[in-house]
C-alpha positions as CSV (number, residue, x, y, z in Angstrom):
1,A,-65.6,84.6,-29.8
2,A,-62.8,86.3,-27.4
3,R,-63.6,89.4,-29.9
4,A,-67.2,89.3,-29.4
5,L,-66.9,89.3,-25.4
6,P,-68.1,93.1,-24.0
7,G,-65.3,94.9,-23.0
8,V,-62.7,93.0,-25.1
9,L,-60.8,95.8,-27.1
10,A,-58.6,93.9,-29.3
11,V,-57.2,90.1,-29.9
12,L,-53.7,90.3,-31.4
13,T,-52.8,87.6,-33.1
14,P,-49.6,86.8,-35.6
15,G,-52.0,87.1,-38.1
16,D,-53.1,90.6,-37.2
17,A,-50.2,92.4,-34.5
18,P,-48.4,95.5,-35.4
19,R,-46.0,95.1,-37.6
20,V,-41.8,95.7,-36.0
21,A,-38.4,96.1,-37.4
22,E,-36.7,92.9,-36.7
23,P,-34.9,93.1,-33.2
24,E,-31.4,91.9,-32.3
25,D,-32.9,90.0,-29.6
26,A,-35.2,87.5,-31.6
27,T,-37.4,86.9,-28.3
28,L,-38.8,90.0,-28.7
29,A,-40.1,89.3,-32.0
30,V,-43.3,88.4,-30.4
31,L,-46.8,87.6,-32.8
32,Q,-44.3,88.6,-35.8
33,D,-44.4,85.0,-37.0
34,P,-47.0,82.0,-36.7
35,R,-44.0,79.5,-36.1
36,V,-44.1,78.5,-31.9
37,P,-40.4,77.5,-31.0
38,H,-41.6,76.7,-27.8
39,R,-43.9,76.2,-25.2
40,G,-44.9,79.5,-23.5
41,W,-44.3,81.4,-26.8
42,C,-46.7,84.3,-26.7
43,V,-49.3,83.6,-29.6
44,A,-52.3,86.1,-28.6
45,L,-52.4,88.9,-26.8
46,V,-56.2,89.7,-25.0
47,V,-56.5,93.5,-24.6
48,A,-59.9,94.4,-22.4
49,E,-61.3,97.0,-20.3
50,T,-60.7,95.2,-17.4
51,L,-58.4,92.4,-16.2
52,E,-61.1,89.7,-15.5
53,T,-62.8,90.6,-19.0
54,A,-59.4,89.7,-20.3
55,R,-58.6,86.7,-18.5
56,A,-62.5,85.5,-19.8
57,A,-61.8,86.1,-23.3
58,A,-58.0,84.6,-23.2
59,H,-59.8,81.6,-22.1
60,L,-61.7,81.6,-25.4
61,V,-59.2,82.1,-27.9
62,R,-58.7,78.9,-29.7
63,V,-55.2,77.6,-31.2
64,H,-54.4,75.1,-33.9
65,Y,-51.2,74.1,-33.7
66,D,-49.1,71.5,-36.6
67,S,-46.8,69.5,-34.8
68,E,-43.2,68.7,-35.2
69,P,-40.2,66.5,-34.1
70,Y,-38.8,68.1,-30.9
71,D,-35.9,67.5,-28.8
72,I,-35.9,68.8,-25.1
73,E,-33.1,66.6,-23.6
74,L,-30.0,68.2,-22.4
75,S,-26.9,65.5,-22.2
76,A,-23.0,65.9,-21.8
77,D,-22.8,63.5,-25.2
78,H,-25.4,65.1,-27.5
79,P,-24.9,64.4,-30.8
80,R,-25.7,68.0,-31.6
81,A,-23.4,69.6,-29.0
82,Y,-20.9,72.0,-30.1
83,E,-18.1,74.5,-28.9
84,P,-19.4,78.1,-29.4
85,E,-16.2,80.7,-30.1
86,E,-17.5,82.7,-27.7
87,A,-19.5,82.0,-24.1
88,N,-21.6,84.9,-22.9
89,A,-20.2,88.8,-22.0
90,G,-17.7,88.1,-25.1
91,L,-15.9,85.6,-23.2
92,P,-13.7,82.8,-25.3
93,G,-15.8,79.8,-25.5
94,R,-12.4,77.8,-24.7
95,V,-8.9,78.3,-23.0
96,E,-6.3,76.4,-22.8
97,H,-2.6,76.0,-22.1
98,G,0.3,73.3,-20.9
99,D,-0.7,69.8,-21.3
100,P,-4.0,68.8,-19.0
101,E,-4.3,65.7,-20.3
102,G,-1.0,64.6,-20.2
103,A,-0.6,66.1,-16.7
104,F,-3.6,65.2,-15.2
105,A,-2.8,61.0,-16.4
106,A,1.0,61.4,-14.2
107,A,-0.7,63.2,-11.2
108,A,-0.3,61.6,-8.1
109,T,-3.8,62.3,-6.9
110,R,-6.5,62.8,-9.2
111,V,-10.3,63.8,-9.0
112,D,-12.5,62.6,-12.0
113,V,-15.9,64.2,-11.1
114,A,-19.4,65.0,-12.7
115,Y,-21.9,67.4,-11.1
116,R,-25.3,69.2,-12.6
117,V,-27.3,72.3,-11.7
118,P,-30.5,72.3,-12.6
119,P,-32.4,74.8,-14.2
120,L,-32.9,77.7,-12.0
121,H,-35.7,80.9,-11.7
122,N,-35.2,84.5,-10.6
123,H,-38.8,84.6,-9.4
124,P,-38.6,88.3,-8.0
125,M,-41.5,88.8,-5.8
126,E,-42.6,92.0,-7.9
127,P,-43.9,91.2,-11.3
128,H,-42.2,92.1,-14.8
129,A,-45.0,94.8,-15.9
130,T,-45.2,97.5,-18.3
131,T,-47.5,100.6,-19.0
132,A,-47.4,102.0,-22.6
133,R,-49.5,105.2,-23.9
134,W,-48.8,106.6,-27.4
135,D,-49.6,110.2,-28.2
136,D,-49.4,110.3,-31.8
137,D,-45.9,109.6,-32.6
138,R,-44.4,109.8,-29.3
139,L,-44.6,106.8,-26.6
140,T,-44.3,106.5,-23.2
141,V,-43.9,103.5,-21.3
142,H,-43.6,102.6,-17.1
143,T,-41.6,99.3,-17.2
144,S,-40.1,97.1,-14.4
145,S,-36.7,97.7,-16.3
146,Q,-33.0,97.3,-14.9
147,G,-31.8,99.0,-17.2
148,G,-34.0,102.3,-19.2
149,T,-31.7,103.2,-21.4
150,T,-31.4,100.0,-23.3
151,A,-35.3,100.0,-23.3
152,R,-35.6,102.9,-24.8
153,A,-33.2,102.1,-27.8
154,V,-34.5,99.0,-28.1
155,L,-38.3,100.3,-28.6
156,A,-36.9,103.1,-30.8
157,Q,-35.5,100.8,-33.1
158,M,-38.5,98.1,-33.5
159,F,-41.2,100.7,-33.7
160,E,-38.9,102.8,-35.9
161,L,-39.0,106.0,-33.7
162,P,-36.3,108.5,-33.0
163,E,-35.2,108.0,-29.7
164,D,-36.2,111.1,-28.3
165,K,-40.2,110.1,-29.4
166,V,-39.8,107.5,-26.8
167,T,-39.6,108.0,-22.9
168,V,-39.5,104.9,-20.8
169,V,-39.4,105.6,-17.2
170,S,-38.5,102.9,-14.3
171,E,-38.1,104.7,-11.0
172,H,-39.5,102.3,-9.3
173,V,-38.6,98.7,-10.1
174,G,-38.4,95.7,-7.7
175,G,-36.1,92.8,-7.8
176,G,-34.8,91.5,-10.8
177,F,-31.9,89.3,-10.1
178,G,-30.9,89.6,-14.0
179,S,-34.5,89.2,-15.3
180,K,-35.5,92.6,-15.9
181,G,-31.7,93.1,-17.2
182,T,-32.6,93.2,-20.6
183,P,-36.0,94.2,-22.5
184,R,-38.5,91.3,-22.3
185,P,-41.8,90.6,-24.4
186,D,-44.1,92.3,-22.3
187,L,-42.3,95.9,-23.3
188,I,-42.9,95.4,-27.2
189,L,-46.7,93.9,-26.3
190,A,-47.9,96.5,-24.1
191,A,-46.5,99.0,-26.7
192,M,-48.2,96.8,-29.4
193,A,-51.8,96.8,-27.7
194,A,-51.8,100.3,-27.2
195,L,-50.6,101.4,-30.7
196,R,-53.6,99.0,-31.9
197,T,-56.2,100.5,-29.1
198,A,-55.0,104.1,-28.9
199,R,-55.6,103.8,-25.4
200,P,-52.8,103.3,-22.4
201,V,-52.3,99.4,-22.2
202,T,-51.0,97.4,-18.8
203,L,-49.7,94.0,-19.0
204,A,-48.2,92.3,-16.2
205,Y,-46.9,89.1,-16.4
206,P,-48.7,86.5,-14.0
207,R,-46.3,84.4,-12.0
208,R,-46.6,81.1,-13.8
209,Q,-45.5,82.7,-17.2
210,L,-42.0,83.9,-15.9
211,P,-40.7,81.1,-16.4
212,T,-40.6,80.3,-20.1
213,T,-41.2,84.0,-20.9
214,V,-38.1,85.9,-19.0
215,G,-35.7,83.6,-19.0
216,H,-34.0,81.4,-16.9
217,R,-30.4,80.3,-15.7
218,A,-29.9,77.1,-18.2
219,P,-29.1,73.8,-16.4
220,T,-25.7,73.1,-16.5
221,L,-23.5,69.6,-16.8
222,H,-19.6,70.0,-15.3
223,R,-16.9,67.5,-15.5
224,L,-13.8,68.3,-13.3
225,R,-10.7,66.8,-13.7
226,L,-8.1,67.9,-10.9
227,G,-4.3,66.7,-10.5
228,A,-2.1,67.3,-7.8
229,D,1.2,66.6,-6.7
230,P,1.8,64.9,-3.1
231,D,1.9,68.4,-1.8
232,G,-1.7,69.4,-2.7
233,R,-0.1,71.7,-5.6
234,L,-2.7,71.6,-8.9
235,T,-0.5,69.8,-11.7
236,A,-4.0,69.8,-13.9
237,L,-7.5,71.6,-13.8
238,V,-9.9,70.7,-16.6
239,H,-13.1,72.0,-16.2
240,E,-15.8,71.4,-19.0
241,V,-19.3,72.4,-19.3
242,T,-22.3,71.6,-21.1
243,T,-25.3,73.6,-21.6
244,Q,-28.4,74.5,-23.1
245,T,-30.1,77.2,-25.2
246,S,-32.8,77.5,-27.2
247,R,-33.5,77.5,-31.1
248,V,-34.4,81.4,-30.8
249,K,-31.2,82.6,-29.7
250,E,-27.9,81.7,-28.6
251,F,-27.2,82.1,-24.8
252,V,-24.2,80.3,-23.4
253,E,-23.5,80.3,-19.5
254,Q,-20.2,81.1,-18.9
255,A,-20.0,78.2,-16.0
256,A,-16.2,77.4,-17.0
257,V,-15.2,80.9,-16.7
258,P,-14.1,81.0,-13.1
259,A,-11.6,78.0,-13.2
260,R,-9.5,80.6,-15.2
261,V,-9.6,82.9,-12.2
262,M,-9.1,80.8,-9.0
263,Y,-5.9,78.7,-8.6
264,A,-2.4,78.5,-9.9
265,T,-1.7,75.2,-12.5
266,P,0.5,75.1,-15.3
267,N,-1.8,72.7,-17.1
268,L,-5.4,74.4,-17.7
269,R,-8.2,73.4,-19.7
270,T,-11.9,75.2,-19.8
271,L,-14.3,74.7,-22.7
272,H,-18.2,75.0,-22.9
273,R,-20.4,73.0,-25.1
274,V,-23.8,73.9,-26.0
275,V,-27.0,72.5,-27.4
276,A,-29.7,74.3,-29.3
277,L,-33.2,72.6,-27.9
278,D,-36.9,73.3,-28.4
279,V,-37.0,75.0,-24.8
280,P,-37.4,78.7,-23.5
281,S,-35.0,80.8,-24.0
282,P,-32.1,81.0,-20.9
283,S,-31.3,84.5,-19.7
284,W,-29.2,86.3,-17.2
285,M,-29.5,85.1,-13.4
286,R,-27.6,86.5,-10.4
287,A,-23.7,85.9,-11.1
288,P,-24.1,83.8,-14.5
289,G,-21.2,81.5,-14.8
290,E,-19.7,82.1,-11.7
291,S,-23.0,81.0,-9.7
292,P,-23.0,77.5,-11.1
293,G,-19.5,77.3,-12.0
294,M,-17.8,77.7,-8.7
295,Y,-20.6,75.3,-7.0
296,A,-19.0,72.6,-9.3
297,L,-15.4,73.7,-8.9
298,E,-15.4,74.6,-5.3
299,S,-17.0,71.3,-4.8
300,A,-14.2,69.1,-6.6
301,M,-11.6,71.3,-4.5
302,D,-13.4,69.6,-1.6
303,E,-13.2,65.7,-2.9
304,L,-9.5,66.5,-3.8
305,A,-8.7,67.8,-0.4
306,E,-10.2,64.5,1.2
307,A,-8.7,62.6,-1.2
308,L,-5.6,63.8,-0.6
309,G,-6.2,64.2,3.5
310,M,-5.3,67.9,3.4
311,D,-7.5,70.9,5.0
312,P,-9.7,71.9,2.2
313,V,-8.6,75.9,3.3
314,R,-5.4,75.0,3.3
315,L,-5.6,73.3,-0.1
316,R,-6.9,76.4,-1.5
317,I,-4.2,78.7,0.0
318,R,-1.0,76.5,-1.7
319,N,-3.2,77.1,-4.7
320,E,-3.0,80.6,-4.8
321,P,-1.4,82.2,-7.9
322,E,0.3,85.1,-8.6
323,H,-1.2,85.8,-12.0
324,E,-4.7,85.1,-13.5
325,P,-4.1,81.5,-14.8
326,G,-6.8,81.9,-17.8
327,T,-4.4,85.5,-19.4
328,G,-1.3,85.4,-17.2
329,M,-2.2,89.2,-16.2
330,P,-1.8,90.3,-12.3
331,F,-4.1,90.8,-10.4
332,S,-5.3,94.5,-9.4
333,S,-5.8,93.1,-6.0
334,R,-6.4,89.6,-4.6
335,H,-7.2,89.0,-1.2
336,L,-8.8,85.6,-1.3
337,V,-6.4,84.3,1.5
338,Q,-7.2,87.0,4.0
339,C,-11.0,86.4,3.5
340,L,-10.4,82.5,3.9
341,R,-8.0,82.6,7.1
342,E,-10.5,85.6,8.4
343,G,-13.2,83.1,7.8
344,A,-11.8,80.2,9.4
345,R,-10.9,82.5,12.1
346,R,-14.3,83.8,12.9
347,F,-15.9,80.3,11.9
348,G,-13.9,78.2,14.2
349,W,-12.5,76.1,11.7
350,E,-9.5,74.8,13.5
351,D,-11.6,73.2,15.7
352,R,-12.9,71.0,13.4
353,D,-12.6,67.1,12.9
354,P,-11.9,66.3,9.6
355,R,-13.4,63.3,9.4
356,P,-17.3,62.9,8.0
357,G,-19.7,62.0,10.4
358,T,-18.5,62.1,13.6
359,R,-20.6,64.8,15.2
360,R,-24.1,63.9,16.5
361,E,-27.1,65.1,18.2
362,G,-29.9,62.6,18.2
363,P,-31.2,61.9,14.8
364,W,-29.1,65.1,13.3
365,L,-25.5,64.7,12.1
366,L,-23.8,67.9,12.0
367,G,-21.0,69.4,9.3
368,T,-19.4,72.2,8.2
369,G,-17.9,73.3,4.8
370,V,-16.2,75.7,2.9
371,A,-16.2,77.3,-0.5
372,A,-13.9,80.3,-2.1
373,A,-15.8,83.1,-4.4
374,T,-14.9,85.4,-7.3
375,Y,-16.8,87.7,-9.6
376,P,-15.8,90.3,-12.3
377,A,-14.8,93.8,-11.6
378,S,-16.0,95.3,-14.1
379,A,-17.2,99.0,-15.3
380,V,-19.1,100.8,-18.6
381,P,-19.4,104.1,-19.7
382,A,-22.1,106.1,-18.2
383,T,-22.8,109.9,-18.0
384,A,-24.0,112.4,-15.3
385,T,-24.9,115.9,-14.6
386,A,-24.8,117.6,-11.1
387,R,-26.3,121.2,-10.6
388,A,-26.0,123.7,-8.1
389,L,-28.9,125.4,-7.0
390,P,-28.8,129.0,-5.1
391,D,-30.8,127.5,-1.9
392,G,-27.5,125.3,-1.4
393,T,-28.8,122.3,-2.4
394,F,-27.7,119.9,-5.3
395,E,-29.5,117.7,-7.8
396,V,-27.5,114.8,-9.8
397,R,-29.1,113.4,-12.4
398,I,-28.5,109.9,-14.0
399,N,-30.6,107.2,-15.6
400,A,-29.6,104.5,-13.2
401,T,-31.4,102.2,-11.4
402,D,-32.6,100.7,-8.2
403,I,-33.5,97.5,-7.8
404,G,-33.3,97.2,-4.3
405,T,-29.6,97.5,-4.0
406,G,-29.7,101.2,-2.4
407,A,-28.4,102.7,-5.5
408,R,-29.6,105.8,-4.8
409,T,-28.4,106.2,-1.4
410,V,-25.0,105.2,-2.5
411,L,-24.7,107.9,-5.2
412,A,-25.8,110.2,-3.1
413,Q,-23.1,109.5,-0.7
414,I,-20.5,109.6,-3.6
415,A,-22.2,113.0,-4.6
416,A,-21.8,114.7,-1.0
417,D,-18.4,113.2,-1.0
418,A,-17.3,115.0,-3.8
419,L,-18.7,118.1,-3.1
420,A,-17.8,118.3,0.5
421,T,-21.5,118.6,1.6
422,T,-23.7,117.0,3.6
423,L,-26.3,114.2,2.6
424,D,-29.3,115.5,2.9
425,R,-28.5,118.6,0.4
426,V,-27.9,116.4,-2.2
427,R,-31.2,115.1,-4.6
428,I,-30.4,112.1,-6.7
429,E,-32.8,111.7,-9.9
430,I,-32.6,108.1,-11.6
431,G,-34.9,105.7,-13.7
432,H,-36.2,107.9,-16.5
433,S,-35.1,107.7,-20.1
434,D,-34.7,111.8,-20.4
435,L,-31.8,111.6,-17.8
436,P,-28.4,111.4,-19.0
437,P,-27.9,107.9,-20.3
438,A,-26.4,105.1,-18.3
439,W,-26.0,101.2,-18.6
440,L,-28.5,98.6,-16.9
441,A,-28.5,97.7,-13.3
442,G,-26.5,94.2,-13.6
443,G,-23.2,92.5,-13.7
444,S,-22.5,94.0,-10.3
445,T,-21.5,97.1,-12.5
446,G,-23.7,99.8,-11.2
447,T,-21.8,101.6,-8.2
448,A,-19.0,101.6,-10.3
449,S,-20.0,102.9,-13.6
450,W,-22.9,105.2,-12.2
451,G,-20.9,106.4,-9.3
452,W,-17.8,107.2,-11.6
453,A,-19.9,109.4,-13.9
454,V,-21.3,111.1,-10.3
455,H,-18.0,111.5,-8.8
456,D,-16.9,113.3,-11.7
457,A,-19.5,115.5,-12.5
458,C,-19.7,116.5,-9.1
459,A,-15.9,116.6,-8.5
460,D,-16.0,119.1,-12.0
461,L,-18.8,120.8,-10.3
462,A,-17.1,121.5,-6.9
463,A,-13.9,122.8,-8.9
464,R,-16.2,125.4,-10.8
465,L,-17.7,126.3,-7.4
466,A,-14.4,127.0,-5.6
467,V,-13.7,130.0,-8.4
468,E,-17.3,131.1,-8.8
469,E,-17.7,134.3,-7.7
470,G,-21.0,136.4,-6.5
471,P,-24.8,134.4,-6.3
472,L,-25.6,131.6,-8.6
473,P,-27.8,132.6,-11.6
474,P,-31.4,131.6,-10.7
475,D,-31.0,128.0,-12.5
476,G,-28.0,127.3,-10.9
477,L,-24.5,126.0,-12.2
478,E,-24.3,122.6,-14.2
479,A,-21.3,120.1,-14.4
480,H,-21.5,117.1,-16.9
481,A,-19.5,114.0,-16.6
482,D,-19.0,111.1,-19.5
483,T,-16.8,108.1,-18.8
484,A,-16.4,106.8,-22.4
485,G,-13.1,106.1,-23.4
486,R,-12.1,105.3,-19.6
487,A,-14.7,103.2,-18.2
488,D,-14.1,101.0,-20.8
489,A,-10.5,101.6,-21.5
490,E,-8.2,98.4,-21.8
491,V,-6.2,97.9,-18.4
492,P,-3.3,95.4,-17.9
493,Y,-4.9,94.3,-14.6
494,A,-7.6,91.4,-14.2
495,R,-10.0,92.8,-11.9
496,H,-12.0,90.6,-9.5
497,A,-14.0,90.7,-6.2
498,F,-13.1,87.5,-4.2
499,G,-14.7,85.7,-1.0
500,A,-14.9,82.9,1.1
501,H,-18.1,81.0,2.7
502,F,-18.1,78.7,5.3
503,A,-21.1,76.6,6.3
504,E,-22.5,74.7,9.1
505,V,-25.2,72.1,8.5
506,A,-27.3,69.6,10.6
507,V,-29.0,66.5,8.2
508,D,-31.8,64.5,9.9
509,T,-30.7,61.0,9.1
510,V,-34.3,60.3,9.3
511,T,-36.0,62.4,6.8
512,G,-33.0,63.4,4.8
513,E,-33.5,66.8,6.1
514,T,-31.0,69.2,5.8
515,R,-30.7,72.8,8.2
516,V,-28.4,75.1,7.6
517,R,-27.5,76.6,11.1
518,R,-24.8,79.0,10.2
519,L,-23.9,80.8,7.1
520,L,-20.9,83.1,7.0
521,G,-19.1,85.3,4.4
522,V,-15.9,87.2,4.4
523,F,-15.6,89.3,1.2
524,A,-12.4,91.3,-1.0
525,A,-14.4,93.7,-2.8
526,G,-12.8,97.0,-2.9
527,H,-13.6,100.3,-1.0
528,I,-17.1,99.6,0.8
529,L,-18.7,102.8,0.1
530,N,-21.9,101.8,2.4
531,S,-22.0,99.4,4.9
532,R,-25.5,98.6,5.4
533,T,-26.5,98.3,1.7
534,A,-23.2,96.2,1.3
535,R,-24.1,93.7,4.3
536,S,-28.0,93.7,2.8
537,Q,-26.4,92.5,-0.5
538,F,-24.2,90.2,0.5
539,T,-26.3,88.4,2.8
540,G,-29.1,88.5,0.7
541,A,-27.0,86.9,-2.2
542,M,-25.8,84.2,0.6
543,I,-29.8,83.7,1.5
544,M,-30.1,82.9,-2.8
545,G,-27.3,80.8,-2.6
546,L,-28.9,78.7,0.0
547,G,-32.2,78.1,-2.1
548,M,-29.9,77.0,-5.0
549,A,-28.2,74.1,-2.5
550,L,-31.2,72.8,-0.5
551,T,-34.4,73.9,-2.1
552,E,-34.3,75.9,-5.7
553,G,-34.4,74.2,-9.1
554,S,-36.8,72.9,-12.0
555,T,-37.6,70.3,-14.2
556,L,-38.1,70.3,-18.2
557,D,-41.5,68.1,-18.9
558,P,-40.5,65.5,-21.4
559,A,-44.1,66.0,-23.3
560,F,-43.8,69.7,-23.4
561,G,-40.8,71.1,-23.2
562,D,-41.9,73.7,-20.3
563,F,-41.1,73.8,-16.4
564,P,-43.7,72.3,-14.4
565,E,-42.2,74.1,-11.2
566,C,-44.2,77.9,-12.4
567,D,-45.3,79.1,-9.2
568,L,-44.0,79.6,-5.2
569,A,-45.8,76.9,-4.1
570,S,-43.6,74.3,-6.6
571,Y,-40.4,76.5,-7.0
572,H,-39.2,76.9,-3.1
573,V,-37.1,79.8,-2.4
574,P,-36.3,80.4,1.1
575,A,-38.0,81.3,3.8
576,N,-37.8,83.0,6.9
577,A,-37.7,79.7,8.8
578,D,-34.9,78.3,6.2
579,V,-32.8,81.3,7.1
580,P,-29.9,80.7,9.7
581,A,-27.7,83.0,11.7
582,V,-26.1,84.6,8.2
583,E,-22.9,86.9,8.5
584,A,-21.4,88.8,6.1
585,H,-17.9,90.8,7.0
586,W,-15.5,92.1,4.5
587,I,-11.7,93.4,4.1
588,D,-11.8,96.9,2.8
589,E,-9.2,96.7,-0.1
590,D,-7.6,99.8,-1.4
591,D,-7.3,99.3,-5.4
592,T,-6.4,102.1,-7.5
593,H,-7.2,100.2,-10.9
594,L,-10.5,100.5,-10.4
595,N,-12.3,103.9,-10.4
596,P,-12.4,107.1,-8.6
597,M,-14.2,105.1,-5.7
598,G,-12.0,102.1,-5.5
599,S,-15.1,100.3,-5.3
600,K,-16.1,96.8,-6.8
601,G,-19.7,95.3,-7.2
602,V,-21.1,93.7,-3.9
603,G,-24.4,92.3,-5.4
604,E,-23.7,88.9,-7.0
605,I,-20.4,87.7,-5.2
606,G,-22.4,86.3,-2.1
607,I,-23.9,83.8,-4.4
608,V,-21.3,82.5,-5.6
609,G,-19.7,79.7,-3.5
610,T,-22.4,79.1,-0.7
611,A,-24.2,76.3,-2.9
612,A,-20.6,74.3,-2.6
613,A,-20.0,75.6,1.1
614,I,-23.3,74.1,1.9
615,G,-22.6,70.9,-0.3
616,N,-19.2,70.4,1.2
617,A,-20.9,70.5,4.8
618,V,-23.3,68.1,3.9
619,H,-20.7,65.6,2.7
620,H,-18.5,66.3,6.3
621,A,-21.6,65.8,8.4
622,T,-23.0,62.5,6.7
623,G,-20.4,61.0,4.1
624,V,-22.8,61.5,1.3
625,R,-21.5,63.3,-1.9
626,C,-24.3,64.4,-3.9
627,R,-23.3,65.9,-7.2
628,E,-26.5,67.2,-8.1
629,L,-28.3,70.3,-7.3
630,P,-31.0,70.8,-5.2
631,L,-29.6,68.6,-2.0
632,T,-33.1,67.3,-1.1
633,P,-34.3,64.8,1.5
634,D,-34.4,61.8,-1.2
635,R,-31.0,62.6,-2.7
636,I,-29.7,63.0,0.9
637,L,-31.6,59.6,2.2
638,A,-30.1,57.5,-1.1
639,G,-26.9,57.8,0.2
640,L,-27.3,57.2,3.8
641,P,-26.6,53.9,5.5
642,V,-30.0,51.6,6.0
643,A,-31.0,51.8,10.0
644,G,-31.3,48.0,11.3
């Protein structure tokens, strides 16, 4: 019936869709097999002349399913939980030294607590969309991808084409927050549909399909055990994380990793357990690992401070390490203590009464909280070209991606500085796979990686121009840079950005509503190249952390294994009225072990620790310790004493 509807061009199913090569990422093997691994998996694609016709035809498609036993429930004691050798990013699944069990048992003060972070969703305003067109054996796609170089490689592999036969254009992407970091099924489906119909095809996901098709932050269950001596020095730190992945592919949220970075202790254990369930595949979301992991660790540190009767800022400073606890390597730079002290000064922390529930304004209880933050400072190889033109202007070309971070602006600044010219004389070309290849926009690596290549190309060009005699040739003078072998070289330093968050909240004792009144962050993230774009990234991430703390989170439907909160009416991201005064400040670091600009990424550290600071402030306001996000009114009210 669907194929017979006027205006329908094709209906692709697993039985007749174009065959493609098996991808490395199994979530891209769509319409290749009749098996359905989870709710939300693509089982058919209708292609029509108009969107309305496609929707009408999709309603006419009938699919018959054979049911099989399923398991969608995550628990810390799940019988199929296992320890992976590696968590995401190639990090060890377990790191342990000393005797954490014995040290914890012997500790003068102990905290043994569990926290839960629910599934979270990226939900960029701009949809995931792809337009594909075939010209004989040449494929061109315009797609909302954070990494056009990767998208090109995947398309070439799956459709068995030379890479020079594939063009990927992603000049204007919109937000991604990780969900557009790796190719998603829309890229493959659009190319399949265009191949079948011999026409250009546009495919855009409706928002209700995003939670099951473009990844999400997996739920994480945390157990923290902290032991301390009477002076507040950590004698044991154990962080155990249980998370889930799909049966399609293994994806292990590296949430125990930040505990390997933060605090000095002679006895440390961090490990991950994962359960493969019949659920949609999790994926990357802003500050993967650090965001949920630091919520749990920094909440537990607050509980330890209370048990010790010690100020929580002082506790963190007391446990400042000389070397990275997990590896023993020296830090390339670490200014967490300065961030904590400067944040406390700006926030007015010294005037804080440490007793919970002592500040009241009518029905509102007021409280303040603090949490630390960290995020890796990494770089990956990239290539770039810089060309000087006879009219005195410059062209810089690199297949970078701007997802709202201001990449064009910052790369132009780096180029102008290296060329000793003005910004208006530099033109940046990005977002096209025919440009010199570069890694995707993700992991807070963009400026460090792309900027390094741009800097080197422009510095080389400037040196050549200095000895060039006579006018330039009509097509100008060009220099090329490739940072392979340097950006990815092993270094004997632990490289991270750090920060400190301070929050003030008001909690309504009648309704349980929490309003954040102030958020303040102080960060040490290398040399800040552009204060406007950096502040935007810091504060935007802090607001995302506010959503994580108070409003965001989804549930798995126990009958179907998908997410009922599939739109912005049911999945509540913060709106303007939810956002208080948000301040971001930084300590400019001089770190010579990073890259020529001395920069660290700033796109993700702002979300790390924000939820913990808000949760700690809620506890300070009410005396209620909620250990499951988000901190919704029902959870707050359940802990408040009944009036009467």
